[in-house]
C-alpha positions in Angstrom: -0.6 30.3 15.3 -0.2 28.0 12.3 -2.3 25.2 13.9 -5.1 27.6 14.9 -5.4 28.7 11.3 -5.5 25.1 10.1 -8.2 24.1 12.5 -10.6 26.6 10.9 -10.0 25.1 7.4 -12.4 22.6 5.8 -9.3 20.6 4.8 -8.9 19.3 8.3 -12.4 17.8 8.2 -11.7 16.1 4.8 -8.5 14.8 6.2 -10.1 13.3 9.2 -12.4 11.3 7.0 -9.4 9.7 5.4 -7.8 9.2 8.8 -10.8 7.4 10.2 -11.1 5.2 7.1 -7.4 4.4 7.0 -7.2 3.4 10.7 -10.4 1.4 10.7 -9.4 -0.5 7.5 -5.9 -1.4 8.7 -7.1 -2.5 12.2 -9.7 -4.8 10.7 -7.2 -6.3 8.3 -4.7 -6.9 11.0 -7.1 -8.5 13.5 -8.6 -10.8 11.0 -5.1 -11.8 9.7 -4.2 -13.1 13.1 -6.8 -15.8 13.0 -6.2 -16.6 9.4 -2.4 -16.9 9.9 -2.8 -19.2 12.9 -5.2 -21.4 10.9 -3.1 -21.7 7.8 0.4 -22.2 9.3 3.7 -21.0 7.7 3.5 -23.0 4.4 -0.1 -22.1 3.4 0.4 -18.6 4.6 3.3 -18.4 2.3 1.2 -19.3 -0.7 -1.5 -16.9 0.4 1.1 -14.1 0.6 2.5 -15.0 -2.8 -0.9 -14.6 -4.4 -1.2 -11.2 -2.8 2.2 -9.9 -3.9 1.6 -11.2 -7.4 -1.2 -8.8 -8.0 0.5 -6.2 -5.9 3.4 -6.1 -8.3 1.8 -6.9 -11.7 -1.1 -4.4 -11.6 1.1 -1.3 -11.2 3.7 -2.6 -13.7 1.1 -3.1 -16.4 -0.8 0.1 -15.6 1.6 2.2 -17.6 0.5 5.2 -15.5 -3.2 4.9 -16.6 -4.8 5.3 -13.2 -2.6 8.3 -12.3 -3.3 10.0 -15.7 -7.0 9.3 -15.5 -7.1 10.8 -12.0 -5.4 14.0 -13.2 -7.7 14.6 -16.1 -10.9 13.9 -14.1 -9.8 16.1 -11.2 -9.0 18.9 -13.7 -12.6 18.5 -15.0 -11.4 18.1 -18.6 -13.3 14.8 -18.9 -16.8 13.9 -17.5 -16.6 10.5 -15.8 -20.0 9.7 -17.4 -18.5 10.0 -20.9 -15.5 7.7 -20.4 -16.9 4.7 -18.4 -16.8 2.4 -21.4 -13.3 3.5 -22.2 -12.2 2.8 -18.7 -13.7 -0.7 -18.7 -12.1 -1.6 -22.0 -8.6 -0.5 -20.8 -9.0 -2.4 -17.6 -9.9 -5.6 -19.5 -7.0 -5.2 -21.9 -4.5 -4.6 -19.0 -5.8 -7.6 -17.1 -5.7 -9.9 -20.2 -2.0 -9.0 -20.6 -1.3 -9.8 -16.9 -3.1 -13.1 -17.1 -1.1 -14.2 -20.2 2.2 -13.0 -18.7 1.6 -14.9 -15.4 0.6 -18.1 -17.2 3.6 -18.0 -19.4 5.9 -17.5 -16.4 4.2 -20.4 -14.7 4.5 -22.6 -17.8 8.3 -21.9 -18.1 8.8 -22.3 -14.3 9.9 -18.7 -13.9 7.7 -17.8 -10.9 10.4 -18.8 -8.4 10.4 -21.6 -5.7 7.1 -20.6 -4.2 5.2 -19.8 -7.4 6.5 -22.8 -9.3 5.2 -25.1 -6.4 1.8 -23.5 -6.5 -0.7 -25.5 -8.5 -2.1 -23.8 -11.6 -5.6 -24.8 -10.5 -5.1 -22.5 -7.4 -3.5 -19.8 -9.5 -6.0 -19.6 -12.4 -9.2 -18.8 -10.5 -7.5 -15.8 -8.8 -6.1 -14.6 -12.2 -9.6 -14.8 -13.8 -10.9 -12.3 -11.2 -8.2 -9.8 -12.1 -10.4 -8.0 -14.7 -13.1 -7.4 -12.1 -10.5 -6.2 -9.6 -9.0 -3.8 -12.1 -12.4 -2.3 -13.2 -13.1 -1.9 -9.5 -9.8 0.0 -8.9 -10.4 2.2 -11.9 -13.9 3.4 -10.7 -12.7 3.8 -7.1 -10.0 6.1 -8.5 -12.6 8.0 -10.4 -14.6 8.6 -7.2 -11.5 10.0 -5.5 -10.5 12.2 -8.4 -14.0 13.6 -8.7 -14.1 14.5 -5.0 -16.6 11.9 -4.1 -14.8 11.3 -0.8 -17.7 10.0 1.2 -18.6 7.3 -1.3 -14.9 6.4 -1.8 -14.4 6.0 1.9 -17.5 3.8 2.2 -16.1 1.5 -0.5 -12.7 1.4 1.2 -14.4 0.2 4.4 -16.3 -2.4 2.4 -13.1 -3.7 0.8 -11.3 -4.0 4.1 -14.2 -5.9 5.7 -15.3 -8.2 2.9 -12.1 -10.0 2.1 -10.8 -10.7 5.6 -14.3 -11.8 6.7 -14.7 -14.3 3.9 -11.2 -15.7 4.4 -11.9 -16.0 8.2 -15.2 -17.8 7.6 -13.8 -20.3 5.1 -10.4 -20.9 6.6 -11.0 -20.5 10.4 -14.7 -21.5 10.8 -15.2 -24.0 7.9 -11.5 -25.2 8.0 -11.1 -25.4 4.2 -7.4 -24.7 4.4 -5.8 -23.2 1.3 -8.7 -24.0 -1.0 -10.7 -21.8 1.3 -8.2 -19.0 0.7 -8.5 -19.3 -3.1 -12.3 -19.4 -2.9 -12.3 -16.4 -0.5 -10.1 -14.3 -2.8 -12.4 -15.1 -5.8 -15.6 -14.4 -3.9 -14.3 -11.2 -2.3 -13.1 -9.9 -5.6 -16.6 -10.6 -7.1 -18.4 -8.9 -4.2 -16.1 -5.9 -4.2 -16.6 -5.5 -7.9 -20.4 -5.5 -7.6 -20.4 -3.2 -4.6 -18.3 -0.7 -6.6 -20.5 -0.9 -9.6 -23.7 -0.4 -7.6 -22.2 2.6 -5.8 -20.6 4.2 -8.8 -23.6 3.5 -11.0 -25.8 5.8 -8.9 -23.6 8.8 -9.9 -22.2 8.0 -13.4 -24.5 5.2 -14.8 -21.5 3.0 -15.6 -23.9 0.3 -16.9 -24.7 2.6 -19.8 -22.1 1.5 -22.4 -23.6 3.5 -25.3 -20.9 6.2 -25.1 -18.1 5.7 -27.7 -14.6 4.5 -26.9 -12.6 7.8 -26.4 -9.3 7.5 -28.2 -8.2 11.0 -27.3 -8.8 10.4 -23.6 -6.7 7.3 -23.7 -3.9 9.0 -25.6 -3.8 12.0 -23.2 -4.1 9.8 -20.1 -1.2 7.5 -21.1 0.9 10.4 -22.2 0.5 12.1 -18.8 0.6 8.9 -16.6 3.6 7.3 -18.2 5.8 10.1 -16.8 5.1 8.9 -13.2 4.9 5.2 -14.1 8.5 4.4 -13.1 7.9 6.1 -9.8 4.7 4.0 -9.2 6.8 0.9 -9.8 9.4 2.1 -7.5 6.8 2.6 -4.7 5.6 -0.9 -5.3 9.1 -2.3 -5.2 9.8 -0.6 -1.9 6.8 -2.1 -0.3 7.2 -5.8 -1.3 10.5 -6.4 -3.0 11.8 -8.3 0.0 8.9 -10.7 -0.1 9.1 -11.1 -3.9 12.8 -12.0 -3.9 12.2 -14.3 -0.8 9.4 -16.1 -2.6 11.8 -16.7 -5.6 14.7 -18.2 -3.7 13.0 -19.9 -0.6 10.1 -22.3 0.0 6.6 -21.0 0.9 7.0 -21.6 4.6 9.9 -19.1 4.8 7.7 -16.5 3.1 4.8 -17.3 5.4 7.0 -16.8 8.5 8.5 -13.6 7.2 5.2 -12.1 6.1 4.1 -11.5 9.7 7.1 -9.1 10.1 5.3 -6.8 7.6 1.9 -7.4 9.2 3.2 -6.3 12.6 5.7 -3.7 11.4 3.2 -1.8 9.2 0.8 -1.4 12.2 3.2 1.3 13.2 2.4 3.1 10.0 -1.4 3.2 10.5 -1.7 6.6 12.2 1.1 8.5 10.4 0.1 6.9 7.1 -3.5 8.0 7.5 -2.8 11.5 8.9 -0.5 12.3 6.0 -3.7 13.4 4.1 -4.3 16.0 6.8 -0.7 17.3 6.5 -1.1 17.5 2.7 -4.3 19.4 2.9 -2.9 21.8 5.6 0.3 22.5 3.7 -1.7 23.2 0.6 -3.8 25.7 2.6 -0.8 27.6 3.9 0.6 30.4 1.8 4.0 30.9 3.4 6.8 28.3 2.8 8.2 28.9 6.2 4.8 28.0 7.8 4.7 24.8 5.8 8.1 23.8 6.9 7.3 24.6 10.6 4.1 22.5 10.4 5.9 19.6 8.7 8.7 19.7 11.2 6.2 19.5 14.1 4.4 16.5 12.6 7.8 14.9 11.8 9.1 15.3 15.4 5.9 14.0 17.0 5.6 10.9 14.9 9.3 10.1 14.9 9.6 10.3 18.7 6.4 8.5 19.5 6.8 6.0 16.6 10.4 5.0 17.6 9.3 4.7 21.3 6.5 2.3 20.3 9.0 0.5 18.0 11.4 -0.1 20.9 8.6 -1.6 23.0 7.6 -3.9 20.1 11.2 -5.0 19.6 11.5 -6.0 23.3 8.1 -7.8 23.3 8.5 -9.3 19.8 8.8 -12.9 21.1 5.8 -12.6 23.3 3.8 -10.9 20.5 4.5 -13.7 18.0 4.0 -16.5 20.5 0.6 -15.1 21.7 -0.8 -13.9 18.4 0.5 -16.5 15.9 1.8 -19.5 17.8 5.1 -21.3 18.2 5.3 -22.2 14.5 6.1 -18.6 13.8 8.8 -18.1 16.4 11.6 -18.2 13.8 10.2 -14.7 12.8 11.4 -13.1 16.1 14.9 -11.9 15.0 13.8 -10.9 11.5 10.9 -8.9 13.0 13.2 -7.1 15.5 15.4 -6.1 12.5 12.5 -5.2 10.4 10.8 -3.0 13.1 14.0 -0.9 13.4 13.5 0.1 9.7 9.7 0.7 9.9 10.1 3.0 12.9 12.6 5.2 10.9 10.4 5.1 7.8 7.7 7.0 9.6 9.8 10.1 9.1 10.0 9.4 5.4 6.2 9.2 5.2 5.8 12.6 6.7 8.5 14.4 4.7 7.4 12.9 1.3 3.8 14.2 1.9 5.4 17.7 2.4 7.0 17.4 -1.0 3.6 16.5 -2.6 1.8 19.3 -0.8 4.4 21.9 -1.9 4.6 20.8 -5.6 8.0 19.2 -5.2 6.8 15.8 -6.1 9.9 15.1 -8.2 11.8 14.6 -4.9 9.4 11.8 -4.1 10.3 10.1 -7.3 14.0 10.4 -6.5 13.5 9.0 -3.0 11.4 6.1 -4.2 13.8 5.2 -7.0 16.8 5.4 -4.8 15.1 3.3 -2.0 13.9 0.7 -4.6 17.3 0.3 -6.1 18.9 -0.1 -2.6 16.1 -2.6 -1.6 16.4 -4.7 -4.7 20.2 -4.8 -4.6 20.4 -5.7 -0.9 17.6 -8.3 -1.3 19.5 -10.0 -4.1 22.7 -9.9 -2.0 21.3 -11.0 1.4 18.2 -13.2 0.9 19.7 -16.2 -0.9 22.5 -16.4 1.6 20.8 -15.4 4.9 17.1 -16.2 4.3 14.5 -14.3 6.2 17.1 -12.4 8.3 18.7 -11.2 5.1 15.2 -10.0 3.9 14.7 -8.0 7.1 18.2 -6.5 6.9 17.5 -5.5 3.2 14.2 -3.8 4.1 15.7 -1.9 7.0 18.6 -0.6 4.9 16.2 0.5 2.3 14.0 2.3 4.8 16.9 4.1 6.4 18.3 5.1 3.0 14.9 6.6 1.9 14.7 8.6 5.2 18.2 10.1 4.9 17.5 11.2 1.3 14.1 12.7 2.4 15.9 14.7 5.1 18.4 15.9 2.5 15.8 17.1 0.1 13.9 18.9 2.9 17.1 20.9 3.4 16.0 22.9 6.4 17.8 20.8 9.0 17.5 23.6 11.6 13.7 23.5 11.4 13.6 19.8 11.8 15.8 20.1 14.8 13.6 22.8 16.3 10.7 20.5 15.8 12.3 18.0 18.2 13.2 20.7 20.7 9.7 22.0 20.8 8.3 18.5 21.2 10.6 17.7 24.1 9.7 20.9 25.8 5.9 21.0 25.6 4.6 18.5 23.1 1.9 19.2 20.5 -1.8 20.0 20.4 -3.0 18.9 17.0 
């Protein structure tokens, strides 16, 4: 049996580490966000969300594929992490400087949209000034993963997921500092996460030793490799947050704050399949026969599609009660958008499984096609619907994008019969993972 062979592999153990970390991190973030959202209310929550998506978009855009390229060359053992720490820091500082300048220029010329233009520069600037620390942190965390330092990388991921929500909770909920508490919390958490990363990584690579020369060849090779997947990275980012970005541009912060809880709740459905994708990747890589890989993927696909959609239906019917109980009556306008949004997130579970199959079978080009297509659909529909229909238009846009990505993923998988057999087997006897 395919699954029996897989259970004997070390890959399953490595994958379970990622699974536990992913689930724990997402649960912590979600639970803490409930209290923070209730304390802030729709408008301040909108500003908080805007600050988050600002970095979420700009960091990948101005990466130019550096992190992906660096990961490739470190995992291939061509470069020793100890030899390139100074180079990594310099590149991170240069990238963050460009981002800070771009954001301030956009702010100066009132090009950040309705929400961003209304945000005081004195709230924006402290967050921007911690970008260099955040980018250095991300670079070294990527080095750990690329160098197979999974245990240490997982510990840091847990720290990241705990530190920021905890500080926001303390300052906003306990000390009632409102939005200034959010800004202070973001700054403090970025500083703490930076030093936690440096302490952890320094034990292995001595990153505080900056005597090594700046490696121009490393930079050239990394950017040459990474730039090839750069557009794909931007597409992934666009898929995840383009609805919120466009919404923040056309509508006031309260609308963004209300809509943001759709993503908070909807993406809870992705915790388990999103985390277990690493197991699927490892297992597919361990199998030699393409037919076995397709059978395994089809079984995961059927399991998570059926269970995920079933849970989605329950969430849709209970959405009003969920919002009322968790977030309060101020957020009840999110009920209908959330119901629409949930329909898309339930279907997107299938995309998450199928795209990991493409990565594990060296067909990563299909992922790029899917992400680009979905991003284009999401951007187009967001521009068409949000200005006219507000947060409902944003939800419709996201759902259309999610469905489009799933249909294209199924098309590239090609073996429709195997996918259908996966559902038949599940309905007959279920699965024992």
